[in-house]
N, C-alpha and C positions, 0 to 999 in steps of 0.2 A: 733763584729759579731751583737750584739743587735742593735747598731747604723745603720749597714747597712739593717738590717731588717726594722726599723723604716723608713728609706729612701725609701726603695721599697714600703712599704704600703702607704706611703704618696704619693709616685708617682702614685700608682694605684688608689688612692682616687682622685687625680686630674685628672686622665685619666677618671675615671667614671663622674667626674663633667663636663668635657669637653664634652663627649659623650652625657650626659643629656641635656647640653645647645644647642648642635647642633640639637638634636632631638626636642627641644622646639622652636627653630627658625624655623625649617622646617614646624612645624604644624601651626605656627603663620603667615607664609607668605601667602598672599592673591594674587591671581592673578592680574596682573596690568590691570587696566580699561583702554579701548581705549578710545579716545575723541569722544564726540558725534558728529554726522553729522551736518554739518552747513546747513542752508537753501540753499545756493549756491549749496551745494553738493547734497542735495535732488533733487533739480530741475534738475541737470546736470544728475544725475543717472536716473530720469524718462524720460528725453530726450533720453538717450541712449538706455534704455529698450524699448522706443516707437519706435525707429528705428529697432530694432531686435525683435519685438513682435511677428513676424510671427513664430519664432523659439521658443523664450522663453515663450510665452504664449499660445502655440498650445496645445490643450487638446485631439487632435486626434491621436497624435503619440503614436505609440505602446511601449511596454516596451522592445524592444530588444535592443541589444547593440549598434546598428547603431543610433538610435534615441537619447539614453541616452548620447551617446559620442558627438553627434551634440550639443545637449543642454549645456553640460559642456564645450564644445570648444566655444560656443556663450557666456557663462557666463565669460569664461576666456578672451575673446576678449573685452567685456564690461569692465571687470576689468582693462585690458591694457589700453583701451581708456581713462577711467575715471582716472587712475593715471597719463597719459601723459597730459590729456586736462584740469583737474581740479587744477587750481593753488591754490585754497582756501583750499584744502585738508591738514590737518597738518601732516597726516601719509599717508603710503601707504596702501590702502584698498585691502584685498584678494577678490577673487570671492566670497567665502562664505559668508563674511561680507556683500558684495552688496546684494547677493541674499537674505540673512536674512533682510536686510533693506528694499528690494523690497516688500518681504512678509508682513513686518510691515505696509509699506505704502499702500499696497493693502487692509489690514484690516482697516487702519484708513479712507481710501476713502470710503470703504462700510458703515463704521459708519456714515460718514458725510452725505453720501446719504440717509442713512435711517433716520437720523435726520431731514433732509431737508424735506424727503417725509412725515414724522410725523407731522412736522409744517404745511404743506399744507392740510393735511385732518383732522386737528384738528377742533373740533366743537368750536363754541362761536361766530361765524359771524366775520365780519371784514377781513381784509388782513392778511395774514400770515406774521408773524415777519421775518424781514430780518436777516438772520445768517451770520455770518462772514464765509465766504469760503476761504479756502487756496488754491491758485493757483496751487500749486504743486499736491494737491489731486484732483483737478479737472483735470489736466493732467493725473493723474494716472486713474481717472474714465473714461477718453476717450479711454486709452489704453486697459482697461479691460472691456469695456462696454459689451461684450458679455457674460461675467460671471455675471455681475450685472443684466442684463434684461433676464429673463428665456424665452426659446423659447415657444411659444403659441402651443399648440396642441388641435385638435378638439376632442381628445379623453380623454383629462384631464377634471376632474369634474369642476375644477375651470374655466377653459375656456369655459365650456357650460354655466356657469352662465354669463360670459361676453358677450358671443355671444347672449344670450337671452335677455340682457339688451340693447344691442345696436339695436337689431331687434325691441325691443318695443319703443325704442327712435325714430326710423326712422318712 
């Protein structure tokens, strides 16, 4: 009887250790990182978004279900074209991944444009230093040029100064 109780308690101890080990392995598991986008993938994505920019980059769409659905379908279409046409892609990319990458590319393009503008207006004389410009980011800049160049308004205080400066120069 005592030997049976020892076996049962030993079995319970082993079960507890197994449960503890399983819990530790679940905590230690990290999400699998997807491969980085290759330069060819970035360029292909920029070209696809440029083709569908009237839908994907439209800021005038309302927030109703019809417009949201149209944009989601356009992103799904971009994802399907991307996965079918980009042979350099090591994995199948989802529409959400491509949208996130596009947002990152837009941010990088805006930073590149700001850096280029900063170099042009820098004081110190001489010519502005030539900066390395990424061709993909230039394509992205061309796609989102409306968002990067603000609309000038005669009622804005900044534009009044510009109007006064141009009138004085003439």
